MIDOSE-1310 file (N, C-alpha, C; in nm, 2 decimals, decimal comma, always signed):
residues 264
maav	-4,00/+2,62/+1,06/-4,05/+2,51/+1,01/-3,94/+2,48/+0,91; -3,89/+2,55/+0,82/-3,80/+2,53/+0,71/-3,68/+2,49/+0,79; -3,63/+2,53/+0,89/-3,52/+2,49/+0,96/-3,53/+2,35/+0,99; -3,64/+2,28/+1,03/-3,64/+2,17/+1,08/-3,65/+2,08/+1,00
ksaa	-3,73/+2,13/+0,86/-3,72/+2,04/+0,75/-3,57/+1,98/+0,69; -3,48/+2,13/+0,71/-3,37/+2,11/+0,63/-3,28/+2,02/+0,75; -3,26/+2,03/+0,87/-3,23/+1,93/+0,96/-3,28/+1,80/+0,95; -3,42/+1,78/+0,88/-3,47/+1,63/+0,87/-3,41/+1,57/+0,74
gard	-3,40/+1,66/+0,67/-3,32/+1,62/+0,51/-3,17/+1,62/+0,53; -3,09/+1,68/+0,61/-2,96/+1,64/+0,62/-2,95/+1,50/+0,69; -3,05/+1,49/+0,80/-3,01/+1,35/+0,87/-3,05/+1,22/+0,77; -3,15/+1,25/+0,69/-3,21/+1,17/+0,58/-3,11/+1,13/+0,48
yras	-3,02/+1,26/+0,44/-2,90/+1,24/+0,35/-2,77/+1,16/+0,41; -2,75/+1,20/+0,53/-2,64/+1,11/+0,61/-2,66/+0,96/+0,64; -2,81/+0,96/+0,63/-2,84/+0,80/+0,67/-2,82/+0,71/+0,56; -2,87/+0,77/+0,46/-2,89/+0,71/+0,31/-2,72/+0,71/+0,25
rrrr	-2,63/+0,81/+0,29/-2,51/+0,76/+0,28/-2,45/+0,66/+0,33; -2,46/+0,67/+0,46/-2,42/+0,56/+0,54/-2,46/+0,40/+0,50; -2,61/+0,43/+0,45/-2,64/+0,29/+0,39/-2,59/+0,26/+0,28; -2,55/+0,35/+0,19/-2,49/+0,30/+0,05/-2,33/+0,26/+0,07
aglt	-2,29/+0,35/+0,19/-2,15/+0,30/+0,21/-2,11/+0,16/+0,27; -2,22/+0,12/+0,36/-2,22/-0,01/+0,40/-2,26/-0,11/+0,28; -2,36/-0,10/+0,19/-2,36/-0,18/+0,09/-2,25/-0,20/-0,05; -2,21/-0,10/-0,03/-2,07/-0,07/-0,11/-1,97/-0,15/-0,06
ftfl	-1,93/-0,14/+0,08/-1,81/-0,21/+0,13/-1,87/-0,37/+0,17; -2,00/-0,43/+0,19/-2,05/-0,52/+0,16/-2,01/-0,61/+0,02; -2,04/-0,56/-0,05/-2,00/-0,59/-0,19/-1,91/-0,61/-0,23; -1,80/-0,52/-0,18/-1,68/-0,53/-0,24/-1,58/-0,61/-0,11
aval	-1,62/-0,66/-0,01/-1,58/-0,78/+0,08/-1,62/-0,89/+0,03; -1,75/-0,91/-0,03/-1,74/-1,05/-0,10/-1,70/-1,08/-0,23; -1,68/-0,96/-0,29/-1,59/-0,94/-0,44/-1,45/-0,99/-0,39; -1,40/-0,96/-0,32/-1,26/-0,97/-0,25/-1,25/-1,13/-0,21
cvvm	-1,35/-1,17/-0,16/-1,32/-1,34/-0,10/-1,35/-1,42/-0,22; -1,45/-1,37/-0,29/-1,45/-1,47/-0,41/-1,31/-1,45/-0,52; -1,28/-1,34/-0,52/-1,14/-1,33/-0,60/-1,04/-1,39/-0,54; -1,02/-1,41/-0,42/-0,90/-1,45/-0,34/-0,92/-1,62/-0,35
vlsa	-1,05/-1,66/-0,34/-1,06/-1,78/-0,36/-1,04/-1,83/-0,51; -1,08/-1,76/-0,61/-1,05/-1,77/-0,76/-0,87/-1,77/-0,77; -0,84/-1,67/-0,71/-0,67/-1,68/-0,75/-0,62/-1,80/-0,66; -0,66/-1,83/-0,58/-0,57/-1,98/-0,52/-0,61/-2,07/-0,60
glgq	-0,69/-2,10/-0,67/-0,72/-2,19/-0,73/-0,68/-2,23/-0,89; -0,64/-2,08/-0,91/-0,56/-2,09/-1,06/-0,44/-2,11/-1,06; -0,38/-2,16/-1,17/-0,25/-2,17/-1,17/-0,20/-2,31/-1,27; -0,08/-2,34/-1,27/-0,01/-2,46/-1,35/-0,09/-2,58/-1,30
ynip	-0,15/-2,59/-1,16/-0,23/-2,69/-1,12/-0,33/-2,61/-1,05; -0,45/-2,65/-1,16/-0,56/-2,61/-1,10/-0,61/-2,67/-0,96; -0,70/-2,61/-0,91/-0,76/-2,66/-0,80/-0,91/-2,62/-0,81; -1,00/-2,69/-0,80/-1,14/-2,67/-0,78/-1,18/-2,58/-0,68
idqv	-1,29/-2,47/-0,70/-1,30/-2,39/-0,58/-1,37/-2,47/-0,51; -1,43/-2,59/-0,48/-1,48/-2,62/-0,40/-1,39/-2,73/-0,30; -1,31/-2,74/-0,38/-1,17/-2,81/-0,26/-1,08/-2,68/-0,23; -1,05/-2,57/-0,29/-1,01/-2,47/-0,19/-1,06/-2,44/-0,03
vasv	-1,22/-2,43/-0,06/-1,28/-2,43/+0,04/-1,27/-2,51/+0,15; -1,28/-2,62/+0,07/-1,27/-2,79/+0,17/-1,13/-2,77/+0,24; -1,04/-2,72/+0,16/-0,88/-2,72/+0,23/-0,90/-2,62/+0,35; -0,94/-2,50/+0,32/-0,98/-2,41/+0,46/-1,04/-2,48/+0,57
grrl	-1,14/-2,57/+0,55/-1,22/-2,63/+0,62/-1,15/-2,71/+0,69; -1,06/-2,78/+0,61/-0,96/-2,89/+0,69/-0,87/-2,86/+0,81; -0,83/-2,71/+0,74/-0,71/-2,67/+0,83/-0,77/-2,59/+0,94; -0,88/-2,53/+0,94/-0,98/-2,51/+1,05/-1,05/-2,61/+1,15
glap	-1,00/-2,77/+1,13/-1,09/-2,85/+1,16/-1,20/-2,85/+1,15; -1,27/-2,81/+1,04/-1,44/-2,81/+1,00/-1,44/-2,91/+0,94; -1,34/-2,98/+0,88/-1,37/-3,05/+0,79/-1,28/-3,22/+0,81; -1,34/-3,34/+0,75/-1,19/-3,43/+0,81/-1,09/-3,44/+0,69
enpa	-0,97/-3,47/+0,73/-0,83/-3,50/+0,65/-0,91/-3,60/+0,53; -0,84/-3,55/+0,45/-0,83/-3,61/+0,31/-0,72/-3,67/+0,25; -0,66/-3,79/+0,24/-0,50/-3,80/+0,19/-0,51/-3,78/+0,05; -0,62/-3,79/+0,01/-0,61/-3,77/-0,16/-0,56/-3,63/-0,19
mqla	-0,58/-3,54/-0,10/-0,57/-3,40/-0,14/-0,45/-3,32/-0,06; -0,36/-3,38/-0,03/-0,22/-3,36/+0,02/-0,15/-3,28/-0,04; -0,14/-3,30/-0,19/-0,08/-3,22/-0,29/-0,15/-3,09/-0,28; -0,28/-3,09/-0,29/-0,36/-2,96/-0,30/-0,37/-2,88/-0,20
dstl	-0,36/-2,95/-0,09/-0,33/-2,89/+0,05/-0,18/-2,84/+0,09; -0,07/-2,87/+0,05/+0,08/-2,84/+0,02/+0,05/-2,72/-0,07; +0,01/-2,74/-0,20/+0,01/-2,60/-0,30/-0,04/-2,50/-0,25; -0,15/-2,52/-0,20/-0,24/-2,39/-0,13/-0,20/-2,35/-0,03
wnir	-0,15/-2,40/+0,08/-0,07/-2,35/+0,20/+0,08/-2,31/+0,23; +0,13/-2,37/+0,08/+0,27/-2,30/+0,10/+0,30/-2,21/-0,01; +0,22/-2,22/-0,10/+0,24/-2,13/-0,23/+0,16/-2,03/-0,26; +0,03/-2,08/-0,28/-0,12/-1,97/-0,31/-0,15/-1,89/-0,22
fprv	-0,20/-1,91/-0,09/-0,24/-1,84/+0,00/-0,13/-1,73/+0,06; -0,02/-1,76/+0,06/+0,08/-1,67/+0,12/+0,07/-1,57/+0,00; +0,08/-1,60/-0,13/+0,06/-1,47/-0,25/-0,07/-1,42/-0,24; -0,19/-1,47/-0,22/-0,32/-1,39/-0,22/-0,28/-1,33/-0,14
llgv	-0,27/-1,35/+0,02/-0,27/-1,27/+0,11/-0,19/-1,17/+0,11; -0,08/-1,19/+0,07/+0,04/-1,04/+0,04/-0,01/-0,97/-0,07; -0,07/-1,04/-0,15/-0,14/-0,92/-0,27/-0,24/-0,85/-0,23; -0,32/-0,89/-0,14/-0,40/-0,83/-0,07/-0,38/-0,72/+0,00
lvga	-0,25/-0,75/+0,09/-0,22/-0,64/+0,18/-0,14/-0,54/+0,13; -0,09/-0,57/+0,00/+0,01/-0,48/-0,07/-0,09/-0,41/-0,13; -0,17/-0,45/-0,19/-0,30/-0,38/-0,26/-0,38/-0,31/-0,20; -0,37/-0,29/-0,07/-0,48/-0,22/+0,05/-0,37/-0,07/+0,09
algt	-0,24/-0,14/+0,10/-0,13/-0,03/+0,12/-0,15/+0,05/+0,00; -0,13/+0,02/-0,13/-0,11/+0,11/-0,21/-0,24/+0,19/-0,24; -0,33/+0,11/-0,22/-0,47/+0,19/-0,25/-0,47/+0,30/-0,15; -0,46/+0,27/-0,02/-0,46/+0,35/+0,11/-0,38/+0,48/+0,08
sgav	-0,22/+0,42/+0,03/-0,18/+0,57/+0,02/-0,20/+0,62/-0,07; -0,26/+0,60/-0,17/-0,29/+0,66/-0,31/-0,40/+0,78/-0,26; -0,52/+0,74/-0,20/-0,62/+0,80/-0,16/-0,57/+0,95/-0,05; -0,45/+0,87/+0,03/-0,43/+0,98/+0,11/-0,31/+1,06/+0,04
mqsv	-0,24/+1,08/-0,05/-0,20/+1,17/-0,15/-0,25/+1,26/-0,23; -0,38/+1,19/-0,27/-0,47/+1,27/-0,33/-0,52/+1,39/-0,22; -0,56/+1,35/-0,12/-0,61/+1,44/-0,02/-0,53/+1,54/+0,01; -0,38/+1,49/+0,02/-0,28/+1,59/+0,06/-0,25/+1,70/-0,03
fgnp	-0,25/+1,66/-0,18/-0,23/+1,72/-0,27/-0,35/+1,79/-0,37; -0,44/+1,72/-0,34/-0,57/+1,78/-0,36/-0,57/+1,77/-0,52; -0,55/+1,68/-0,57/-0,52/+1,60/-0,70/-0,57/+1,47/-0,70; -0,66/+1,43/-0,78/-0,71/+1,29/-0,78/-0,60/+1,21/-0,88
laep	-0,49/+1,28/-0,93/-0,39/+1,19/-0,97/-0,29/+1,17/-0,92; -0,30/+1,22/-0,82/-0,18/+1,21/-0,74/-0,12/+1,07/-0,66; -0,01/+1,02/-0,67/+0,04/+0,93/-0,58/+0,16/+0,91/-0,53; +0,21/+0,81/-0,45/+0,36/+0,82/-0,38/+0,46/+0,87/-0,45
gvig	+0,47/+0,83/-0,59/+0,58/+0,88/-0,65/+0,60/+1,00/-0,68; +0,49/+1,06/-0,66/+0,49/+1,24/-0,69/+0,62/+1,29/-0,59; +0,63/+1,27/-0,46/+0,73/+1,29/-0,34/+0,83/+1,18/-0,35; +0,86/+1,09/-0,45/+0,99/+1,03/-0,43/+0,99/+0,92/-0,38
vssg	+0,90/+0,86/-0,33/+0,88/+0,74/-0,26/+0,93/+0,63/-0,31; +0,87/+0,60/-0,47/+0,89/+0,48/-0,52/+1,03/+0,47/-0,57; +1,08/+0,61/-0,61/+1,24/+0,61/-0,64/+1,33/+0,60/-0,55; +1,31/+0,66/-0,41/+1,38/+0,61/-0,29/+1,37/+0,46/-0,28
aavg	+1,29/+0,42/-0,26/+1,29/+0,28/-0,25/+1,32/+0,19/-0,33; +1,35/+0,25/-0,47/+1,40/+0,16/-0,55/+1,57/+0,18/-0,54; +1,62/+0,33/-0,50/+1,76/+0,36/-0,49/+1,79/+0,20/-0,34; +1,71/+0,22/-0,25/+1,75/+0,16/-0,13/+1,78/-0,03/-0,18
acls	+1,69/-0,07/-0,25/+1,67/-0,18/-0,31/+1,77/-0,22/-0,35; +1,83/-0,14/-0,46/+1,94/-0,17/-0,58/+2,08/-0,15/-0,49; +2,10/-0,08/-0,36/+2,21/-0,06/-0,30/+2,24/-0,21/-0,24; +2,12/-0,25/-0,18/+2,14/-0,38/-0,09/+2,16/-0,51/-0,21
ivln	+2,11/-0,49/-0,32/+2,15/-0,60/-0,41/+2,29/-0,59/-0,50; +2,31/-0,45/-0,54/+2,44/-0,47/-0,56/+2,55/-0,47/-0,48; +2,55/-0,44/-0,37/+2,61/-0,45/-0,26/+2,63/-0,59/-0,18; +2,56/-0,67/-0,22/+2,51/-0,80/-0,17/+2,53/-0,78/-0,02
lqff	+2,42/-0,67/+0,05/+2,41/-0,70/+0,19/+2,33/-0,78/+0,25; +2,34/-0,87/+0,33/+2,25/-0,94/+0,39/+2,23/-0,94/+0,55; +2,24/-0,82/+0,61/+2,20/-0,78/+0,74/+2,12/-0,84/+0,79; +1,99/-0,86/+0,72/+1,88/-0,91/+0,78/+1,82/-1,02/+0,70
gift	+1,89/-1,10/+0,64/+1,84/-1,20/+0,55/+1,81/-1,21/+0,44; +1,66/-1,25/+0,41/+1,57/-1,26/+0,31/+1,49/-1,09/+0,33; +1,53/-1,03/+0,43/+1,44/-0,90/+0,47/+1,52/-0,78/+0,43; +1,65/-0,81/+0,40/+1,76/-0,70/+0,36/+1,70/-0,59/+0,26
tpaf	+1,66/-0,61/+0,16/+1,62/-0,57/+0,08/+1,47/-0,48/+0,10; +1,41/-0,55/+0,15/+1,26/-0,49/+0,18/+1,31/-0,39/+0,27; +1,39/-0,43/+0,36/+1,45/-0,29/+0,48/+1,54/-0,20/+0,41; +1,59/-0,20/+0,32/+1,67/-0,12/+0,26/+1,57/-0,01/+0,16
afvg	+1,50/-0,08/+0,12/+1,36/+0,00/+0,04/+1,33/+0,07/+0,12; +1,24/+0,04/+0,24/+1,17/+0,09/+0,33/+1,27/+0,23/+0,38; +1,36/+0,19/+0,41/+1,44/+0,32/+0,43/+1,48/+0,42/+0,34; +1,52/+0,39/+0,21/+1,55/+0,50/+0,13/+1,41/+0,55/+0,08
alaa	+1,29/+0,45/+0,06/+1,17/+0,53/+0,04/+1,17/+0,65/+0,16; +1,17/+0,62/+0,29/+1,15/+0,73/+0,39/+1,26/+0,83/+0,38; +1,37/+0,79/+0,32/+1,47/+0,90/+0,33/+1,45/+1,01/+0,20; +1,37/+0,97/+0,13/+1,35/+1,05/-0,03/+1,24/+1,13/+0,04
talv	+1,14/+1,06/+0,14/+1,00/+1,16/+0,16/+1,07/+1,26/+0,24; +1,14/+1,23/+0,32/+1,17/+1,36/+0,44/+1,25/+1,46/+0,35; +1,35/+1,39/+0,26/+1,41/+1,50/+0,21/+1,36/+1,62/+0,09; +1,23/+1,52/+0,07/+1,15/+1,59/-0,04/+1,08/+1,71/+0,06
yfls	+1,06/+1,66/+0,18/+0,94/+1,74/+0,29/+1,03/+1,86/+0,32; +1,20/+1,82/+0,35/+1,21/+1,95/+0,40/+1,30/+2,03/+0,31; +1,33/+1,98/+0,21/+1,36/+2,10/+0,12/+1,25/+2,21/+0,04; +1,13/+2,13/+0,06/+1,03/+2,24/+0,01/+0,98/+2,29/+0,13
rssg	+1,03/+2,30/+0,25/+0,98/+2,39/+0,35/+1,00/+2,54/+0,32; +0,95/+2,62/+0,35/+0,97/+2,77/+0,33/+0,87/+2,85/+0,46; +0,95/+2,91/+0,52/+0,89/+2,99/+0,63/+0,81/+2,90/+0,72; +0,86/+2,81/+0,77/+0,80/+2,68/+0,85/+0,70/+2,58/+0,79
rakv	+0,71/+2,60/+0,67/+0,56/+2,53/+0,60/+0,60/+2,47/+0,47; +0,54/+2,37/+0,45/+0,56/+2,29/+0,30/+0,46/+2,33/+0,22; +0,47/+2,39/+0,11/+0,35/+2,42/+0,02/+0,37/+2,30/-0,11; +0,22/+2,28/-0,13/+0,21/+2,16/-0,24/+0,33/+2,19/-0,35
lsmi	+0,28/+2,29/-0,45/+0,37/+2,30/-0,53/+0,51/+2,29/-0,54; +0,58/+2,34/-0,41/+0,71/+2,32/-0,37/+0,70/+2,15/-0,37; +0,65/+2,11/-0,31/+0,66/+1,97/-0,25/+0,67/+1,88/-0,40; +0,56/+1,92/-0,51/+0,55/+1,82/-0,62/+0,70/+1,87/-0,70
ltgi	+0,77/+1,98/-0,70/+0,88/+2,02/-0,76/+0,97/+1,95/-0,72; +1,02/+1,97/-0,58/+1,11/+1,90/-0,54/+1,12/+1,74/-0,53; +0,99/+1,71/-0,54/+0,96/+1,58/-0,55/+1,00/+1,51/-0,72; +1,01/+1,60/-0,81/+1,05/+1,56/-0,94/+1,18/+1,56/-0,96
avta	+1,24/+1,67/-0,89/+1,41/+1,67/-0,87/+1,45/+1,53/-0,78; +1,39/+1,55/-0,70/+1,46/+1,39/-0,62/+1,44/+1,28/-0,69; +1,33/+1,25/-0,77/+1,33/+1,12/-0,85/+1,44/+1,15/-0,96; +1,43/+1,24/-1,01/+1,54/+1,24/-1,14/+1,68/+1,19/-1,09
vana	+1,71/+1,27/-0,95/+1,85/+1,21/-0,90/+1,81/+1,06/-0,82; +1,73/+1,02/-0,80/+1,68/+0,89/-0,75/+1,76/+0,79/-0,91; +1,68/+0,82/-1,03/+1,66/+0,74/-1,11/+1,85/+0,75/-1,17; +1,89/+0,85/-1,16/+2,02/+0,88/-1,21/+2,10/+0,77/-1,11
iiaf	+2,10/+0,78/-0,98/+2,17/+0,65/-0,90/+2,15/+0,53/-0,94; +1,97/+0,50/-0,99/+1,97/+0,38/-1,01/+2,05/+0,32/-1,15; +2,06/+0,41/-1,25/+2,12/+0,39/-1,37/+2,28/+0,36/-1,31; +2,33/+0,41/-1,26/+2,49/+0,43/-1,22/+2,48/+0,25/-1,15
lmfi	+2,39/+0,23/-1,07/+2,39/+0,09/-1,00/+2,41/-0,01/-1,06; +2,27/-0,02/-1,16/+2,28/-0,09/-1,27/+2,40/-0,11/-1,38; +2,47/+0,00/-1,38/+2,57/+0,00/-1,49/+2,68/-0,08/-1,43; +2,72/-0,03/-1,28/+2,83/-0,11/-1,22/+2,82/-0,25/-1,20
adtt	+2,71/-0,29/-1,20/+2,64/-0,43/-1,11/+2,66/-0,55/-1,23; +2,70/-0,65/-1,18/+2,73/-0,74/-1,25/+2,62/-0,82/-1,29; +2,57/-0,93/-1,41/+2,48/-0,92/-1,46/+2,35/-1,03/-1,36; +2,42/-1,09/-1,28/+2,32/-1,14/-1,14/+2,26/-1,05/-1,08
srdq	+2,31/-0,95/-1,05/+2,25/-0,82/-0,98/+2,18/-0,74/-1,07; +2,24/-0,74/-1,19/+2,11/-0,63/-1,28/+1,99/-0,72/-1,29; +1,99/-0,84/-1,31/+1,86/-0,94/-1,33/+1,79/-0,91/-1,17; +1,86/-0,91/-1,10/+1,76/-0,92/-0,97/+1,69/-0,76/-0,94
ivfw	+1,76/-0,66/-0,99/+1,73/-0,52/-0,99/+1,58/-0,52/-1,08; +1,61/-0,56/-1,20/+1,49/-0,55/-1,28/+1,35/-0,66/-1,26; +1,42/-0,75/-1,21/+1,32/-0,84/-1,17/+1,22/-0,77/-1,04; +1,32/-0,71/-0,95/+1,27/-0,65/-0,82/+1,19/-0,53/-0,86
qmgs	+1,21/-0,44/-0,94/+1,15/-0,32/-1,00/+1,03/-0,38/-1,08; +0,99/-0,48/-1,16/+0,91/-0,53/-1,23/+0,79/-0,56/-1,11; +0,85/-0,60/-0,98/+0,76/-0,66/-0,90/+0,65/-0,80/-0,90; +0,71/-0,88/-0,81/+0,64/-1,04/-0,82/+0,60/-1,04/-0,67
lngs	+0,48/-1,14/-0,69/+0,47/-1,22/-0,57/+0,52/-1,37/-0,54; +0,61/-1,42/-0,64/+0,65/-1,53/-0,66/+0,71/-1,58/-0,54; +0,82/-1,53/-0,47/+0,87/-1,54/-0,34/+0,80/-1,52/-0,22; +0,64/-1,51/-0,22/+0,58/-1,49/-0,11/+0,59/-1,64/-0,01
twka	+0,60/-1,57/+0,12/+0,58/-1,68/+0,22/+0,53/-1,65/+0,37; +0,47/-1,75/+0,40/+0,42/-1,67/+0,54/+0,48/-1,61/+0,62; +0,62/-1,64/+0,64/+0,72/-1,53/+0,69/+0,70/-1,37/+0,65; +0,71/-1,37/+0,53/+0,68/-1,25/+0,48/+0,52/-1,17/+0,53
vasv	+0,46/-1,24/+0,48/+0,29/-1,20/+0,51/+0,31/-1,16/+0,69; +0,35/-1,23/+0,78/+0,39/-1,22/+0,92/+0,45/-1,06/+0,94; +0,54/-1,05/+0,86/+0,65/-0,93/+0,89/+0,58/-0,79/+0,82; +0,47/-0,80/+0,71/+0,43/-0,71/+0,65/+0,29/-0,65/+0,69
wpvi	+0,22/-0,77/+0,75/+0,06/-0,72/+0,81/+0,07/-0,66/+0,92; +0,14/-0,64/+1,05/+0,14/-0,55/+1,15/+0,17/-0,37/+1,11; +0,27/-0,39/+1,02/+0,31/-0,26/+0,96/+0,19/-0,16/+0,85; +0,14/-0,27/+0,77/+0,01/-0,21/+0,72/-0,10/-0,20/+0,81
ligl	-0,11/-0,27/+0,89/-0,23/-0,22/+0,98/-0,25/-0,11/+1,07; -0,11/-0,09/+1,09/-0,06/+0,05/+1,17/-0,13/+0,14/+1,11; -0,05/+0,15/+0,96/-0,09/+0,23/+0,83/-0,19/+0,26/+0,81; -0,32/+0,16/+0,80/-0,44/+0,16/+0,76/-0,52/+0,21/+0,88
vacf	-0,50/+0,18/+1,00/-0,55/+0,24/+1,13/-0,53/+0,39/+1,13; -0,42/+0,41/+1,13/-0,38/+0,58/+1,14/-0,45/+0,65/+1,01; -0,43/+0,58/+0,92/-0,52/+0,67/+0,78/-0,64/+0,68/+0,84; -0,72/+0,57/+0,90/-0,87/+0,56/+0,93/-0,91/+0,68/+0,99
vmas	-0,83/+0,69/+1,11/-0,81/+0,80/+1,21/-0,81/+0,93/+1,15; -0,73/+0,99/+1,07/-0,71/+1,09/+0,99/-0,83/+1,08/+0,88; -0,91/+1,00/+0,85/-0,97/+1,04/+0,70/-1,06/+1,15/+0,71; -1,12/+1,21/+0,83/-1,20/+1,31/+0,82/-1,13/+1,42/+0,79
sldv	-1,03/+1,44/+0,84/-0,95/+1,53/+0,83/-0,89/+1,56/+0,71; -0,86/+1,43/+0,66/-0,80/+1,43/+0,53/-0,91/+1,47/+0,43; -1,07/+1,42/+0,42/-1,14/+1,47/+0,36/-1,17/+1,66/+0,34; -1,16/+1,69/+0,47/-1,17/+1,85/+0,47/-1,07/+1,91/+0,37
lalg	-0,94/+1,84/+0,42/-0,79/+1,89/+0,35/-0,81/+1,89/+0,21; -0,91/+1,78/+0,12/-0,89/+1,78/+0,00/-0,99/+1,87/-0,08; -1,09/+1,97/+0,04/-1,14/+2,08/-0,02/-1,07/+2,21/-0,03; -0,95/+2,15/+0,01/-0,86/+2,29/-0,01/-0,77/+2,33/+0,15
eraa	-0,65/+2,40/+0,11/-0,58/+2,43/+0,22/-0,64/+2,53/+0,32; -0,69/+2,64/+0,26/-0,80/+2,76/+0,31/-0,90/+2,69/+0,38; -0,95/+2,60/+0,34/-1,08/+2,57/+0,40/-1,06/+2,45/+0,51; -0,97/+2,38/+0,49/-0,90/+2,32/+0,57/-0,89/+2,41/+0,75
qhsg	-0,79/+2,50/+0,69/-0,75/+2,58/+0,84/-0,87/+2,66/+0,89; -0,97/+2,69/+0,80/-1,07/+2,76/+0,83/-1,13/+2,65/+0,91; -1,16/+2,54/+0,90/-1,20/+2,41/+0,99/-1,14/+2,39/+1,10; -1,04/+2,44/+1,10/-0,97/+2,41/+1,23/-0,85/+2,30/+1,23
vnve	-0,83/+2,23/+1,12/-0,73/+2,14/+1,05/-0,60/+2,19/+1,08; -0,48/+2,13/+1,14/-0,37/+2,17/+1,19/-0,31/+2,13/+1,06; -0,31/+2,21/+0,94/-0,28/+2,18/+0,79/-0,13/+2,10/+0,80; -0,03/+2,16/+0,82/+0,12/+2,15/+0,86/+0,13/+2,02/+0,92
rlra	+0,08/+1,99/+1,02/+0,10/+1,87/+1,10/+0,04/+1,74/+1,03; -0,08/+1,78/+0,96/-0,18/+1,66/+0,90/-0,09/+1,61/+0,77; -0,02/+1,70/+0,73/+0,03/+1,69/+0,58/+0,15/+1,58/+0,60; +0,22/+1,67/+0,72/+0,36/+1,60/+0,76/+0,33/+1,44/+0,82
vsia	+0,24/+1,41/+0,87/+0,20/+1,31/+0,94/+0,14/+1,19/+0,84; +0,08/+1,23/+0,72/+0,02/+1,18/+0,60/+0,11/+1,11/+0,50; +0,22/+1,22/+0,51/+0,33/+1,17/+0,42/+0,45/+1,07/+0,48; +0,43/+1,09/+0,62/+0,52/+1,02/+0,68/+0,47/+0,85/+0,68
């Protein structure tokens, strides 16, 4: 009898958690949509919220064209909406990567910079700016930043391996060392760079969505979507790993493979 009550209680608890998760997700989704509309309307040229919604309706063919709103439509679709969408995509990627790193390292303060991702990306971007490389047009700097981040991550992972596995403490210490070397390289590149390149490096490191375009959105969203789907698939294993490496191993999780895939 006690076992039946315990099982029923467990089912009720899981159902309650699913309901709370559903309500939380719905609330956050609605809040995100509201913030996106507000962000699209605010700026040097303010556009009322109803006009932002009407512009979307006109683009979807749900509302008649309004010649008086051509300036607002042009501002929204050529400047504001690409910035808003790119900000949402980048925010989703950063939030997800932070959550993954927290599970991998079992530390709520962990983030991608712990293993040198940020500093490696900065080195790649600085190289493309200082050397004035234009292999891929406007995507040259992002491409070099991606390669730099991947190289730094791979370097940290392989340098921290011992006896066929990478320990968390070793990865953190190796990440600190790689970050220090990367920062030294960045300082050297800024020293030899001309004034224009130095300003570009500083502007890139600060981060900005001013140059957002639909082409940038189109090039970024497939990569981010693939990463989000992969993290969603690994979510249950990452939850177990967050409890500790030993608990994850006892639960049948291949910790080494999961950690390598998560970091990649």
